[in-house]
C-alpha positions as CSV (number, residue, x, y, z in Angstrom):
1,X,-13.4,-33.2,6.1
2,X,-12.2,-36.9,5.8
3,X,-10.0,-37.7,8.6
4,X,-7.2,-39.1,6.8
5,X,-7.0,-35.6,4.8
6,X,-7.6,-33.8,8.0
7,X,-4.3,-35.5,9.8
8,X,-2.6,-34.7,6.2
9,X,-3.6,-31.2,6.9
10,X,-2.3,-30.9,10.4
11,X,0.5,-32.1,9.7
12,X,1.5,-29.9,7.1
13,X,0.3,-26.4,9.0
14,X,-1.6,-26.1,5.3
15,X,-3.6,-22.6,5.2
16,X,-5.9,-21.4,2.4
17,X,-4.4,-19.3,-0.5
18,X,-5.0,-15.3,0.3
19,X,-7.8,-14.4,-2.4
20,X,-8.2,-11.7,-4.1
21,X,-9.8,-8.6,-3.3
22,X,-13.4,-8.7,-3.4
23,X,-15.2,-5.9,-5.7
24,X,-17.4,-3.5,-3.3
25,X,-21.1,-4.0,-3.8
26,X,-23.4,-0.8,-4.5
27,X,-26.5,-0.8,-5.0
28,X,-26.6,2.3,-7.4
29,X,-24.5,4.5,-9.5
30,X,-22.8,6.7,-7.9
31,X,-22.4,10.4,-9.5
32,X,-19.0,9.9,-10.2
33,X,-17.5,6.7,-9.3
34,X,-13.8,6.7,-10.3
35,X,-11.6,3.5,-9.8
36,X,-8.1,2.9,-9.9
37,X,-6.7,0.3,-12.9
38,X,-6.7,-2.2,-10.1
39,X,-10.5,-2.1,-11.1
40,X,-9.4,-3.9,-14.6
41,X,-10.1,-7.6,-15.0
42,X,-7.7,-9.1,-17.0
43,X,-7.8,-12.5,-18.6
44,X,-6.2,-14.8,-21.4
45,X,-3.1,-12.8,-21.0
46,X,-0.6,-11.7,-18.0
47,X,-2.2,-8.7,-15.8
48,X,1.5,-6.0,-15.2
49,X,0.1,-3.6,-13.1
50,X,3.0,-0.3,-14.4
51,X,3.6,2.9,-13.2
52,X,3.2,5.5,-15.3
53,X,3.3,9.0,-14.9
54,X,1.8,10.0,-17.6
55,X,-1.7,9.1,-17.2
56,X,-3.8,10.9,-14.2
57,X,-3.0,9.1,-11.0
58,X,0.3,7.7,-12.6
59,X,-0.8,4.1,-12.2
60,X,-2.0,1.7,-15.0
61,X,-2.3,-2.5,-15.5
62,X,-0.1,-3.8,-19.1
63,X,-2.1,-6.5,-21.4
64,X,0.9,-7.7,-23.3
65,X,-0.4,-9.7,-26.3
66,X,-1.3,-12.8,-26.8
67,X,2.2,-15.1,-28.8
68,X,-0.5,-16.2,-31.1
69,X,-3.8,-13.9,-32.4
70,X,-6.5,-15.7,-31.3
71,X,-10.4,-15.1,-31.4
72,X,-11.3,-11.3,-29.8
73,X,-12.7,-12.7,-26.8
74,X,-9.6,-15.4,-26.0
75,X,-8.1,-12.3,-24.1
76,X,-9.4,-8.9,-22.5
77,X,-10.0,-7.0,-20.0
78,X,-13.1,-6.0,-18.4
79,X,-14.9,-3.9,-15.4
80,X,-17.9,-5.1,-13.6
81,X,-21.1,-2.9,-13.1
82,X,-21.6,-3.2,-9.2
83,X,-24.8,-1.3,-9.0
84,X,-28.0,-2.6,-10.6
85,X,-29.5,-1.1,-13.6
86,X,-33.1,-0.5,-14.4
87,X,-35.0,-0.7,-17.8
88,X,-34.0,1.8,-19.8
89,X,-31.5,4.0,-17.4
90,X,-29.0,5.9,-19.1
91,X,-25.3,5.5,-18.1
92,X,-21.8,6.7,-18.6
93,X,-18.5,4.8,-18.6
94,X,-14.9,6.7,-18.8
95,X,-12.1,5.1,-19.0
96,X,-7.7,5.6,-19.8
97,X,-5.9,3.9,-22.5
98,X,-3.5,3.4,-25.0
99,X,-1.3,0.7,-27.3
100,X,2.2,0.1,-27.9
101,X,0.8,0.9,-31.8
102,X,-2.3,1.9,-33.0
103,X,-4.9,-0.7,-32.3
104,X,-8.5,-0.8,-32.9
105,X,-10.2,-3.4,-30.6
106,X,-13.7,-3.9,-29.9
107,X,-15.7,-2.4,-26.5
108,X,-19.0,-4.4,-25.4
109,X,-21.3,-3.7,-22.3
110,X,-22.3,-7.2,-21.8
111,X,-23.4,-10.2,-19.6
112,X,-20.8,-11.9,-17.2
113,X,-22.2,-15.4,-18.1
114,X,-22.9,-17.5,-21.2
115,X,-23.9,-16.5,-23.3
116,X,-22.8,-13.5,-22.5
117,X,-25.5,-11.1,-24.3
118,X,-24.2,-7.6,-25.3
119,X,-26.2,-4.8,-25.0
120,X,-23.9,-2.6,-26.4
121,X,-20.8,-2.9,-29.0
122,X,-18.7,-0.5,-30.4
123,X,-14.6,-0.3,-31.5
124,X,-12.0,2.3,-29.5
125,X,-8.7,3.3,-31.3
126,X,-6.2,3.2,-29.8
127,X,-2.9,4.7,-29.9
128,X,0.5,5.3,-28.3
129,X,-0.9,8.1,-25.9
130,X,-3.0,8.3,-23.7
131,X,-6.5,9.0,-24.6
132,X,-10.0,9.2,-22.5
133,X,-12.7,7.2,-24.0
134,X,-16.5,8.0,-22.5
135,X,-19.1,5.6,-23.7
136,X,-23.1,6.3,-22.4
137,X,-25.2,2.8,-22.7
138,X,-29.3,2.8,-22.0
139,X,-29.9,-0.8,-20.2
140,X,-32.6,-2.5,-22.6
141,X,-33.9,-4.5,-19.3
142,X,-33.3,-4.5,-15.3
143,X,-30.2,-5.6,-14.8
144,X,-29.1,-7.3,-11.3
145,X,-25.7,-5.7,-9.6
146,X,-23.1,-7.7,-10.7
147,X,-24.1,-9.2,-13.6
148,X,-22.8,-6.8,-16.5
149,X,-19.3,-5.9,-17.1
150,X,-17.9,-3.6,-19.6
151,X,-14.9,-5.2,-21.5
152,X,-12.5,-4.9,-24.2
153,X,-11.6,-7.6,-26.3
154,X,-8.0,-7.8,-27.1
155,X,-7.4,-11.7,-28.6
156,X,-6.4,-10.0,-32.1
157,X,-4.8,-7.1,-30.7
158,X,-0.5,-6.7,-31.9
159,X,0.5,-4.6,-29.2
160,X,0.6,-4.5,-24.8
161,X,-2.8,-2.4,-24.1
162,X,-2.4,-0.1,-21.3
163,X,-5.2,0.9,-19.3
164,X,-6.1,4.0,-16.9
165,X,-8.7,4.4,-14.0
166,X,-12.1,4.2,-15.3
167,X,-15.3,6.1,-14.0
168,X,-18.7,5.1,-13.8
169,X,-21.8,7.9,-14.1
170,X,-25.8,7.8,-13.9
171,X,-26.6,9.3,-16.8
172,X,-24.8,11.0,-19.6
173,X,-22.1,12.7,-18.7
174,X,-20.6,15.6,-20.5
175,X,-16.8,16.6,-21.2
176,X,-16.5,18.5,-17.9
177,X,-18.1,16.7,-16.0
178,X,-15.7,13.6,-16.7
179,X,-13.1,16.1,-16.4
180,X,-13.5,17.0,-12.8
181,X,-14.5,13.7,-11.7
182,X,-10.6,12.6,-12.8
183,X,-9.4,15.9,-11.4
184,X,-10.3,14.8,-8.1
185,X,-9.3,11.5,-8.5
186,X,-6.1,11.3,-5.7
187,X,-5.4,7.2,-5.5
188,X,-3.5,6.8,-1.8
189,X,-1.0,3.8,-3.9
190,X,0.8,3.2,-7.0
191,X,1.0,-0.3,-7.9
192,X,3.9,-2.0,-10.0
193,X,5.4,-5.0,-11.3
194,X,8.6,-6.2,-9.8
195,X,10.7,-9.7,-11.2
196,X,13.5,-10.5,-9.0
197,X,16.2,-13.7,-9.0
198,X,16.2,-16.6,-6.8
199,X,17.7,-19.9,-7.1
200,X,19.2,-20.6,-10.8
201,X,16.3,-21.2,-13.0
202,X,13.7,-19.0,-10.4
203,X,12.8,-15.7,-11.3
204,X,10.1,-14.6,-9.1
205,X,7.5,-12.3,-9.9
206,X,5.6,-9.7,-7.9
207,X,3.6,-6.7,-7.3
208,X,4.8,-3.7,-5.3
209,X,2.5,-0.7,-4.0
210,X,3.3,2.2,-2.4
211,X,2.0,5.0,-1.0
212,X,0.7,8.4,-2.6
213,X,0.3,11.8,-0.1
214,X,3.6,10.7,2.2
215,X,6.1,11.9,0.5
216,X,8.5,11.2,-2.2
217,X,10.3,8.1,-0.2
218,X,12.1,6.0,0.7
219,X,8.9,4.4,2.3
220,X,9.1,1.7,4.9
221,X,8.2,-2.0,3.5
222,X,6.0,-5.1,4.7
223,X,7.1,-8.1,2.5
224,X,3.8,-10.5,2.5
225,X,5.0,-14.4,2.9
226,X,2.4,-17.2,2.0
227,X,0.8,-20.6,3.8
228,X,1.5,-23.8,2.2
229,X,0.3,-24.3,-1.4
230,X,0.4,-23.2,-4.7
231,X,-0.5,-19.7,-4.0
232,X,-0.1,-16.5,-6.4
233,X,0.9,-13.2,-5.0
234,X,-2.0,-13.0,-2.7
235,X,-1.9,-10.7,0.2
236,X,-4.4,-9.6,3.3
237,X,-5.9,-6.4,0.8
238,X,-7.6,-4.9,4.5
239,X,-3.7,-4.9,5.8
240,X,-2.6,-3.7,2.6
241,X,-4.7,-0.8,2.9
242,X,-4.1,-0.2,6.5
243,X,-0.5,-0.2,6.0
244,X,-0.8,2.1,2.6
245,X,-2.5,4.1,4.6
246,X,0.3,5.0,7.0
247,X,2.5,5.5,4.2
248,X,4.1,2.1,4.7
249,X,4.4,0.2,1.1
250,X,3.5,-3.4,0.5
251,X,5.1,-5.8,-1.8
252,X,3.4,-9.8,-2.5
253,X,5.1,-12.2,-4.9
254,X,3.6,-15.4,-6.8
255,X,5.8,-18.7,-5.5
256,X,8.1,-20.2,-7.5
257,X,6.4,-22.1,-10.6
258,X,3.4,-19.9,-10.2
259,X,1.7,-17.8,-12.1
260,X,3.9,-15.3,-13.4
261,X,7.1,-17.3,-11.4
262,X,9.5,-19.3,-13.3
263,X,11.1,-22.2,-12.0
264,X,9.4,-25.7,-10.7
265,X,6.9,-25.4,-8.0
266,X,7.8,-27.0,-4.5
267,X,7.1,-26.8,-0.8
268,X,10.6,-26.7,0.0
269,X,11.0,-24.7,2.5
270,X,14.6,-24.1,2.3
271,X,14.1,-23.2,-0.9
272,X,11.1,-20.9,-0.1
273,X,13.3,-19.1,2.3
274,X,16.0,-18.4,-0.7
275,X,13.0,-17.1,-2.4
276,X,12.0,-14.7,1.1
277,X,15.5,-13.9,1.3
278,X,15.7,-12.4,-2.8
279,X,12.8,-10.3,-2.0
280,X,14.2,-8.5,0.5
281,X,17.5,-7.9,-1.2
282,X,15.5,-7.3,-4.4
283,X,13.6,-4.1,-2.8
284,X,17.0,-3.2,-1.0
285,X,18.3,-2.5,-4.1
286,X,15.4,0.3,-5.0
287,X,15.8,3.9,-4.4
288,X,11.8,4.3,-3.0
289,X,12.3,1.9,-0.3
290,X,14.1,2.5,2.7
291,X,16.0,-1.0,3.1
292,X,16.8,-0.5,7.0
293,X,12.6,-0.2,7.5
294,X,11.7,-3.6,6.0
295,X,9.1,-5.8,8.2
296,X,7.9,-9.6,7.2
297,X,4.5,-10.8,7.5
298,X,3.9,-14.6,7.4
299,X,0.9,-16.5,7.6
300,X,1.4,-19.6,8.6
301,X,3.9,-21.5,6.7
302,X,5.0,-18.1,5.8
303,X,5.0,-17.7,9.7
304,X,7.9,-20.6,9.7
305,X,9.7,-18.6,7.1
306,X,9.7,-15.2,8.0
307,X,12.0,-16.0,11.8
308,X,14.6,-18.3,9.3
309,X,14.8,-14.6,7.2
310,X,15.5,-12.4,9.9
311,X,17.4,-14.7,12.2
312,X,19.8,-14.5,9.2
313,X,19.5,-10.7,8.8
314,X,19.9,-8.5,11.3
315,X,18.7,-5.4,9.2
316,X,15.3,-6.7,9.2
317,X,13.4,-4.5,11.0
318,X,10.2,-6.4,12.2
319,X,8.5,-9.5,11.8
320,X,4.7,-10.4,12.2
321,X,3.6,-14.4,12.7
322,X,-0.1,-15.2,11.8
323,X,-0.5,-18.8,12.8
324,X,3.4,-19.8,12.8
325,X,3.9,-23.0,14.3
326,X,6.2,-22.5,16.4
327,X,9.5,-25.7,17.6
328,X,12.2,-27.0,16.9
329,X,12.2,-30.4,15.1
330,X,11.1,-33.2,16.3
331,X,9.8,-31.3,19.2
332,X,7.2,-29.4,16.7
333,X,6.3,-32.3,14.9
334,X,5.4,-34.2,18.5
335,X,3.0,-31.4,19.6
336,X,1.8,-30.4,16.4
337,X,0.4,-34.5,16.0
338,X,-0.3,-34.5,19.4
339,X,-2.5,-31.0,19.9
340,X,-4.4,-32.0,16.7
341,X,-5.6,-35.6,17.5
342,X,-6.1,-34.1,21.2
343,X,-8.7,-31.4,19.2
344,X,-10.5,-33.9,16.9
345,X,-11.5,-35.6,20.1
346,X,-8.7,-38.4,20.5
347,X,-8.0,-39.6,24.1
348,X,-4.7,-39.3,25.6
349,X,-4.3,-42.9,26.1
350,X,-4.6,-43.8,22.7
351,X,-2.9,-40.9,21.6
352,X,0.3,-40.7,23.4
353,X,1.1,-44.4,21.9
354,X,0.2,-43.1,18.5
355,X,2.8,-39.9,18.8
356,X,5.5,-41.9,20.1
357,X,5.2,-44.1,17.3
358,X,4.6,-41.4,14.4
359,X,7.8,-40.1,16.4
360,X,10.3,-43.1,16.6
361,X,9.8,-43.5,12.7
362,X,10.2,-39.9,11.8
363,X,13.8,-39.9,14.1
364,X,14.7,-43.4,12.1
365,X,13.8,-41.3,9.1
366,X,16.5,-38.4,9.9
367,X,18.8,-41.0,10.6
368,X,18.7,-42.3,7.2
369,X,18.3,-45.9,8.9
370,X,17.7,-49.0,6.3
371,X,14.3,-49.9,5.4
372,X,14.3,-53.5,7.0
373,X,14.2,-50.8,10.6
374,X,11.7,-48.9,9.0
375,X,8.8,-51.3,8.1
376,X,8.2,-52.0,12.0
377,X,8.4,-48.6,12.7
378,X,5.9,-47.7,9.9
379,X,3.5,-50.9,11.0
380,X,3.3,-49.4,14.7
381,X,2.1,-46.1,13.7
382,X,-0.2,-47.6,11.5
383,X,-1.7,-49.7,14.7
384,X,-1.5,-46.6,16.6
385,X,-3.9,-45.0,14.1
386,X,-6.1,-47.8,14.0
387,X,-6.3,-47.6,17.9
388,X,-7.6,-44.5,17.5
389,X,-10.2,-45.2,15.8
390,X,-9.4,-44.6,11.8
391,X,-10.3,-47.4,8.9
392,X,-7.4,-49.6,7.7
393,X,-7.7,-47.2,4.4
394,X,-7.4,-44.4,6.8
395,X,-4.9,-45.3,9.0
396,X,-2.4,-45.9,5.7
397,X,-3.7,-42.7,4.3
398,X,-2.7,-41.2,7.3
399,X,0.6,-42.7,7.7
400,X,1.8,-41.6,4.1
401,X,1.1,-38.3,4.7
402,X,3.3,-38.4,8.1
403,X,5.9,-40.2,6.5
404,X,6.9,-38.1,3.1
405,X,9.5,-35.6,2.3
406,X,7.7,-32.4,3.8
407,X,7.1,-33.9,7.2
408,X,10.8,-35.1,7.5
409,X,11.7,-31.5,6.9
410,X,10.3,-30.7,9.9
411,X,12.3,-32.7,12.0
412,X,15.5,-29.9,10.6
413,X,13.3,-26.8,11.4
414,X,14.5,-24.9,14.1
415,X,11.5,-22.0,14.5
416,X,12.0,-21.3,18.1
417,X,15.7,-21.2,17.8
418,X,15.2,-18.7,15.2
419,X,12.9,-16.7,17.3
420,X,14.8,-16.4,20.5
421,X,18.0,-15.2,18.4
422,X,15.9,-12.5,17.3
423,X,16.0,-8.8,19.8
424,X,13.4,-6.7,16.9
425,X,10.3,-6.4,17.3
426,X,7.9,-9.6,16.9
427,X,4.7,-9.9,16.9
428,X,3.2,-13.6,17.1
429,X,-0.5,-14.2,16.5
430,X,-3.0,-17.1,16.8
431,X,-6.6,-17.7,16.7
432,X,-8.3,-19.4,19.8
433,X,-10.0,-21.0,17.5
434,X,-7.0,-22.8,15.0
435,X,-7.6,-26.1,13.6
436,X,-4.1,-26.7,12.3
437,X,-1.6,-24.5,14.2
438,X,-3.1,-24.5,17.9
439,X,-3.2,-21.7,20.2
440,X,-2.4,-23.3,23.4
441,X,0.7,-24.9,22.4
442,X,2.4,-22.7,19.9
443,X,1.5,-19.4,22.0
444,X,3.1,-21.1,25.0
445,X,5.8,-21.7,22.6
446,X,6.4,-18.4,21.2
447,X,6.1,-16.9,24.3
448,X,8.6,-19.7,25.5
449,X,11.2,-18.8,22.8
450,X,10.8,-14.4,22.9
451,X,10.6,-14.6,26.5
452,X,14.0,-12.5,26.5
453,X,12.8,-10.4,23.5
454,X,11.6,-6.8,25.4
455,X,10.4,-5.8,21.5
456,X,8.0,-9.1,21.5
457,X,4.9,-9.6,21.5
458,X,2.6,-13.1,21.5
459,X,-1.3,-12.4,21.5
460,X,-4.4,-14.8,21.1
461,X,-7.5,-13.7,19.2
462,X,-10.8,-15.1,20.8
463,X,-12.7,-16.4,18.4
464,X,-10.7,-16.2,15.0
465,X,-9.3,-19.6,13.2
466,X,-6.1,-20.5,11.0
467,X,-7.7,-17.6,8.4
468,X,-8.3,-14.9,11.0
469,X,-12.0,-13.8,9.4
470,X,-14.8,-13.0,11.9
471,X,-17.7,-15.1,12.3
472,X,-16.2,-17.9,13.1
473,X,-17.8,-20.6,15.1
474,X,-16.1,-24.0,14.5
475,X,-12.8,-22.6,13.1
476,X,-12.7,-25.4,9.9
477,X,-11.2,-24.7,6.1
478,X,-14.8,-25.6,5.3
479,X,-16.6,-22.9,7.7
480,X,-13.4,-20.0,6.4
481,X,-14.4,-20.4,2.4
482,X,-17.6,-18.7,3.3
483,X,-16.2,-16.1,5.6
484,X,-14.6,-14.0,3.2
485,X,-10.4,-12.8,3.3
486,X,-7.9,-14.6,4.9
487,X,-7.1,-12.2,7.8
488,X,-9.6,-10.1,7.3
489,X,-10.6,-9.6,10.6
490,X,-10.9,-5.9,11.7
491,X,-9.4,-7.0,15.3
492,X,-6.4,-8.7,13.4
493,X,-5.8,-6.1,11.2
494,X,-5.9,-3.0,13.8
495,X,-3.3,-5.0,16.4
496,X,-0.5,-5.8,12.9
497,X,-1.2,-2.6,11.2
498,X,-0.8,-0.4,14.9
499,X,2.7,-2.6,15.7
500,X,4.0,-2.4,12.0
501,X,3.5,1.3,12.3
502,X,5.5,2.1,15.8
503,X,8.5,-0.4,14.4
504,X,9.0,1.1,11.7
505,X,8.2,4.5,12.3
506,X,11.6,6.4,11.3
507,X,14.5,6.4,13.9
508,X,13.9,10.5,14.3
509,X,10.1,10.1,15.1
510,X,11.1,8.2,18.5
511,X,8.1,6.1,18.8
512,X,7.3,3.9,22.2
513,X,8.1,0.8,21.5
514,X,5.4,-2.0,21.2
515,X,4.3,-2.7,24.7
516,X,5.0,-6.7,25.5
517,X,1.6,-7.1,26.5
518,X,1.1,-10.8,26.5
């Protein structure tokens, strides 16, 4: 990573988006592999998860029609065939579907890459009632795992199409075998789309997942707050799976201006905090959610927002912060910049004058001094970067990174004060290899802020980076891209899952308070 980009990332406390759940790999088709509607990959039109008691499992995904019909393939939904197929191998695909009005749409078994060669084509007649469709196909040649998909082409559909669970069978499958497979399908969750208003002109779109098999509710809930960047409703799938298994609902939403959320995309933390508050308020209005047992899980910038929401809302039950920065105003800026420069190998003797110069510039910006006073302060910062081995171009780029609105906003933060005001369960988790929110400085600041909260715990997980994935060696952003999903570490998931289960247990259960164990 170039030095200029590195310092910009460090000071902006960026985090990677939480990617979608990876599809599990398989080497051979199961006797009856049944999956929920999440198996459908919708493209060319919004993907709207919907609760529908009329279909097995009570969950579906809705694909609205295009505003203007296009080519048949311009929108659709597909399910990946996860296993390899031998030449001549027969297999059966079964799925539930309906449409708001009668529709006949193409069904193809085809390659997932150009030229998208199909080895089976058919048409299916959808009606307003749920129907089960079953198709058996024969592989024309050996086909590698994950290279093929079964898809419905919806580009010319005139009405919304709803898709339910799917099943794959090795060989042919008669009605009795198919019916038995779906009777045995008992999902642990139902997903549905939610929309709620925040600032004027901002309507946020998200997905709420409620557990199945834990009674009728109302359920405790965890709301996920993402890190810096134009992120959709990403989440830690392993942690969400753990929460749902414990009977805890989970909700994540698109940032304003991203995907199905309206408004202009912005990293204004005050606006993002209002968005998180709006999410809490909307969930409390639902009869299936226990408004007194709502917890917040924030990653990076989300770990900065969660304490602010909880400090202003005494009904928040608990928060978990993954790599959330800790500090107030200028002190947070000073420590973050200092730690990042030292971590990059710079010497204390040259780092300290640079940080002092950058702090002086930030304080001048916060005081709104005139441009004649700003120019020499900017020159001092550039000189400081040059003294630390930056080229002139890198130094000017680094100045632009630290002297901009998002950085100025750090000078107005009060994360440590927000944490210090809390008396609810708080879990602050850091990774020892984090290159952005360094564990040593921020964990110490978290312990100081939470010193008077007997329900708080601060944990540094050895060998994990800002993205909390097992297998990290350097902790770099580039390395994280090859390590899978953010917050995918089994240690991080178990830690947060145990903590949230105890914190969100009903009062009548009288759970033992989460151990402080710092």
